[in-house]
Structure formats: C-alpha cells, structure tokens
N, C-alpha and C positions, 0 to 999 in steps of 0.2 A: 483189539486194534490197537497196532503202530501211530502214532501220528508222525505224520513228516512236514517238512516245510510246507507254510500254508500256503493256499492254489489264490492267484492275484483275481478277482472281478473280471478283468481285461481276458485273461486268460479263459474265461468262461463263453468268448463270444458272443455274436450280436442273439440267439436265441435262446433263453435262459429259462429252463423250468423251475421254479419252487416248488418243493413238496412240501408236508409233515402234516402233525396233526390241527384239527378246528381248533384255531386261537392259539397259536405256536407265533402266528407273526409274521405269517407270509404277505398278506398283502401290506401292512408296512414295509418289510424288509423290499419287496415289487417298488414300490411309490422311492423308494432311495436309491436304488437299482437303477427306474427309471432316470430320475433327475440327473443320476453321478455319472451315466454312460448315454444319455440322452434315448435312451430306449423306449419308444411305446407301453405304455403297462397295460396289459389284460384280465382283469379279475374274471375268473371262471364262474364265482359266483351270482356276479349281475347277467353273466350269459345265462345260466340255469335254472333262473328264478322270475316269477313275474316283475316288470317293473314296476318299484315303491313294494315290493313283502317278501319278506325270506319264508313266510309262509305256505306259497304258492309255486309251484315248480311250473316251466316250459313245458311245453311238448317235448320229447327226448329228441325226437330228431331234428327239432328247430335248431334244438342246444347245438347237437353235431354238426350242422350243416353250418352252424355261426362260429361253432369253434373250432373247420375245416376251417372256416374263410381268415380266422385270424392265427392260424400256424401256416397257413401257404403266406403270409407274410414276410419281408426278409429280413425284421427284425422286429424282437419284443423282447419283454422279460412278463413271464407268465404263472401267476400262483392259483393252488388248485390240487387237489389230486385227482377225482372225475374216473376211476377207472375205466369205465366202458369207455374211452377215449384216450386214455397213458400212451397205449402206445404209437396209434396216431402224433400226440406231441411231441414223445421221447425221438423218434425218426427223425425230426425236422428238428429238434434243438440240438444246440450248439455246448451246452452245458445245462447242468444239474447241480441247485442247493437242495440242501436236506435239511431243513428245521426237526431235529428229533427230542424236544422238550419233554420234560416231566411231564402228567398227567395235570400234579398237582399247579405246574406252570399255566396251564392253559388254563386251568378252574378259576384261578386268580386273575389270570387276562381277561376270561369272559367275562367276571363278577365284577371287575374294575370298565371296563367297555360299559354295561348293560346301568354302570350310577355313573358315568358321563364320565369318566375319569381316566379314558383314554381315547383318542381321535381313531374313528374307524375308516379307514382304510380300505378300498374294496365293497364300503355298504353304500346303503342311500344316505345319501346328503342329509335328508329331511326325515331320515327317522333314526329314533330310539329307541334302541334294543331293550324289550322288557325280560328280566331271568326269565329263562323258560325251564319248566321240569325235564322239559323231550331232550333239550339239550346238552343239562346238566347230564343227562343219562346217555344222551349222545358222545358227549368227551369223557366220562367215565368206565362207559360198555365197547360201544363199535370201534370210534378213535383209538384208545388205547389198544383196543385187540390190531388195530392195522397198521401202530408203531413198527409193528414185527417185520409186517409187511413190508412197510417202507425201506425197513433197512435191508432187508435181502436184497432190492429190489436198489437201490443205492450199492450195494456190495457188490453186484453183479454187474453195473453199470460200468459200460469203457469209457461213457463220455467225460470231458473235463469234468471233476465234483468238487464238491463241498459241504461237509458236516458240521453243522453246529448246532450242539446239543445243549447249549446252555445259555442263559438270558446274558451271561456274562460273554461266554464266545462271539454270542451275538453281536453286543454291543464293541467289544474291543476291533472285532471285523469292519463292522461299521464305519470305527475309528481311523482303523488301516487306511481303508479304501479311502474314505473321505481325505486322509492328511497326503495321500501319496499322490492327488490332484491326477491321476490317468486312472482311474475308477472307472 
C-alpha cells in the first residue's frame, strides 16, 4: 500500500471509530483523542460486559440498545470491533482509525497490562486482569484472523481514515497531534 500525506485527526470529524485487534491500544488511543478533541469516549467493552467483570457478557439486545444510544450522539470517539453492530457504528461515523499491530505486540501489551505495567483504559477501575489462557488463545487465534477482515474493511471504507500499523507509528501520530495543538 502506498503511503500518502498523513491525515490529521481533525479531518476525521466529530464521530471517530477506532478498530483493531485485541490489546492493540484502541482504548488508550480513544482516551488521547477524547482529551485532545474534547470528544466523549465510549468503550464498547464496558457496554458489552456486566459491570465489574470481563467474564460475563450482558444480554446482546441490551448491548445493542446502549450501542445505538451512543452512536446517535452528536460526537464521540468509540473503540471496539463488535461486528454485530459495526454497520450501525460506521454509518454514523465521520472517521475511522485502524490499529493493525502485529500479534506479538498484542500479546506483549496484554501480558504487560495483566502484570500492572500498563494502565487499562476502557477497563474497570478496580479490576486488575489476571493472565487468562482463553485471552491468549483469543489473541493468537480469532484476533489474528480478524486482522485481515479489518484491513479489508478499512481499504473499502470511504470515510476519512488513518492506518497505524506499529507502536512507533501510533506514538508518532499522537506526538504530531499533541504538537499541532489543533488535534
């Protein structure tokens, strides 16, 4: 893929979807964008799971209702993939960011988060995640396979969009936006 001039965060408009594999930094990026652009941050994991637990899912219809209310807002930055309601989210979005980090990066971030070495944005404030074999399998299996699907969706999407494929690209992007003062 040919690289063009970097797209600015401000060109993505007031409703931004951030997608990517598990533990790629979506929630952390959303918090950064929310602060720099004064946008409400919506973490879909918090809508999908029972309060205080990532072990229990909420009823799918309740999640879809809350998701629908969130996307009808005038402005937001929203992280998460959740394909069951992705079309609705993208139909309201004004911009898209895809974090397409390697599987090893996702594994490293997950293990670091579980050891308390990284802040968990988009998580329950009182909960420290234990390393779960099921999550490791998810990152290596379905998450890895979904990366291809997300890339195709990104390529076909007509919204203003930004692709960040490495932690270095993400850091450079955040640095540019913070330095620009107009993020």
